[in-house]
C-alpha positions in Angstrom: 0.0 0.0 0.0 1.3 3.4 -0.9 1.7 6.2 1.7 1.2 9.9 2.1 4.5 11.6 3.2 4.8 15.1 4.6 8.3 16.7 4.5 8.3 20.0 6.2 10.7 22.7 7.3 11.3 26.4 7.8 12.1 28.6 4.9 15.4 27.7 3.1 15.4 24.1 4.4 15.7 22.7 0.9 12.1 21.6 0.4 11.9 22.4 -3.3 15.4 21.2 -3.9 14.5 17.9 -2.3 11.4 17.6 -4.4 13.3 18.2 -7.6 16.0 15.7 -6.5 13.3 13.1 -5.8 11.7 13.6 -9.2 15.2 13.2 -10.8 15.8 10.0 -8.9 12.5 8.4 -10.0 13.0 9.4 -13.6 16.6 8.2 -13.7 15.2 4.8 -13.1 12.7 5.1 -15.9 9.7 5.8 -13.7 7.1 8.5 -14.3 6.3 11.2 -11.8 3.8 14.0 -11.7 4.6 17.4 -10.1 2.0 19.8 -8.8 1.7 22.9 -6.7 -1.2 25.2 -5.5 -2.0 28.0 -8.0 -1.9 30.5 -5.2 1.9 30.1 -5.1 2.7 32.6 -7.9 6.5 32.5 -7.4 7.8 31.0 -10.6 4.4 31.0 -12.2 3.9 27.3 -13.2 7.4 26.3 -12.2 8.8 24.9 -9.0 11.8 27.1 -8.2 14.6 26.1 -5.8 16.7 28.8 -4.2 19.8 26.9 -5.5 18.7 27.9 -9.0 17.1 24.7 -10.2 13.5 24.9 -11.6 11.1 22.7 -13.4 7.5 23.0 -14.8 4.8 21.4 -12.9 2.4 19.0 -14.6 -0.6 20.8 -13.2 -1.5 23.7 -10.9 -4.1 23.2 -8.1 -6.9 25.8 -8.0 -8.1 26.7 -4.5 -11.2 24.6 -4.5 -10.2 21.8 -7.0 -10.6 18.1 -6.4 -6.9 17.0 -6.5 -7.8 13.4 -7.0 -9.8 14.2 -10.1 -7.0 16.5 -11.5 -4.5 13.7 -10.8 -6.6 11.1 -12.6 -6.8 13.2 -15.7 -3.1 13.9 -15.7 -2.2 10.3 -15.0 -4.3 9.1 -17.9 -2.6 11.7 -20.2 -6.0 12.9 -21.6 -6.2 16.4 -20.2 -6.2 18.9 -23.1 -5.4 21.7 -20.6 -2.4 20.0 -19.1 0.7 22.1 -18.7 2.8 19.1 -19.8 1.4 16.7 -22.3 2.0 13.0 -21.9 1.4 10.7 -24.9 0.8 7.0 -24.3 1.5 7.8 -20.6 2.9 5.0 -18.5 1.6 4.5 -14.9 2.5 7.2 -12.4 5.1 6.0 -9.8 4.8 9.1 -7.5 3.0 12.4 -7.1 5.1 15.3 -5.8 3.4 18.4 -4.4 5.3 21.6 -3.5 4.1 24.3 -1.2 1.5 21.9 0.3 0.8 24.3 3.2 -1.4 26.3 0.8 -3.8 23.3 0.2 -7.1 23.1 1.9 -7.7 20.3 4.5 -10.1 18.7 1.9 -7.4 18.7 -0.7 -5.0 17.0 1.7 -7.7 14.4 2.2 -7.6 14.0 -1.6 -3.8 13.3 -1.4 -4.5 10.6 1.2 -7.1 9.0 -1.1 -4.6 9.0 -4.0 -2.1 7.1 -1.9 -4.6 4.6 -0.5 -7.2 4.1 -3.2 -5.0 4.7 -6.3 -1.9 3.1 -4.7 0.4 6.0 -5.7 2.9 7.4 -3.2 2.3 11.1 -2.5 5.2 13.3 -1.3 4.0 16.7 0.0 6.6 19.4 0.8 5.7 22.5 2.8 6.1 24.8 5.7 4.5 23.9 9.0 3.7 27.4 10.4 3.4 30.9 9.2 5.2 34.1 10.3 2.9 34.4 13.3 3.7 30.8 14.4 0.2 29.6 13.4 -0.1 26.4 11.5 -1.3 26.5 7.9 -4.6 24.6 7.4 -3.0 22.3 4.9 0.0 21.6 7.0 -2.2 21.0 10.1 -4.1 18.4 8.2 -1.0 16.7 6.8 0.4 16.5 10.3 -2.8 14.8 11.3 -3.1 12.1 8.6 0.2 11.7 6.8 1.7 8.2 7.2 5.2 9.6 7.5 6.5 13.0 8.8 10.0 14.2 8.1 11.4 17.5 9.2 13.9 19.1 6.8 16.3 21.2 8.9 18.0 24.5 8.4 19.9 26.9 10.6 19.2 30.3 12.1 21.6 33.2 11.7 23.0 32.4 15.2 23.8 28.8 14.1 21.0 27.1 16.0 18.3 25.1 14.4 15.7 27.4 12.7 12.0 26.5 13.4 10.1 29.8 12.8 9.7 32.1 9.8 9.7 35.9 10.0 8.2 38.1 7.3 10.1 41.1 6.3 9.5 44.1 4.1 12.9 45.6 3.4 14.6 45.4 6.8 11.4 45.7 8.8 10.0 42.6 10.5 6.2 42.2 10.2 4.0 40.3 12.7 0.6 41.3 11.3 -1.1 40.7 8.0 -2.6 38.0 5.8 -1.3 34.5 6.3 -0.3 34.2 2.7 2.1 36.7 1.1 4.4 35.2 -1.5 8.0 36.3 -1.3 9.3 38.5 -4.0 10.6 42.0 -4.7 9.1 43.5 -1.5 8.3 40.6 0.9 10.9 38.1 2.0 11.3 35.7 4.8 14.0 34.7 7.3 14.2 31.5 9.3 15.0 31.9 12.9 15.4 29.7 16.0 13.1 30.2 18.9 15.4 32.5 20.8 16.0 34.8 17.9 12.4 34.8 17.0 11.4 35.9 20.5 14.1 38.5 20.5 12.8 39.9 17.2 9.2 39.9 18.3 9.8 41.2 21.8 8.6 38.0 23.3 5.5 37.8 21.1 4.2 34.4 19.8 1.3 34.6 17.4 -1.3 37.4 17.3 
């Protein structure tokens, strides 16, 4: 029986890099994979982009209310005329890889579980556990509840300790209020911090 895996970590912990490496490993052995990410993640448009400079087109984007299992079935069969990547005479899918899984709804995470169990296809979801206010993303919370396997991808704080939290910044200013989702880009960026550095930056504040 296939399983649902959740690989999570703070920003800059190598999640997208790990996903792309996993895809390469499968394909090097002649196996087919499908890559997907939520459409709300506008960074890289329809590409998964690693901070190391690697990137790759996804096979499909996931709209906010879409049934992922239905999207997956169409992509797996190779008969979706709107597919970002066309597969002719498509072989069976060996693995589904999902980037930025924190942006999924709990219902969509349940779809990933069904793909693993009912369709017998391993699903590897990569994402951030909590936002800049230390609150869990709904998708991440559901993954922590139902995934068969949880793996933390580690990175370090500027002080050298293990980073566990993310701070949102605009320029040099740290922000502790605002919408949960703000994609990093020209104005907004994030820094991963350990608990001690986060509390120092927030004047002892956790959440809002």
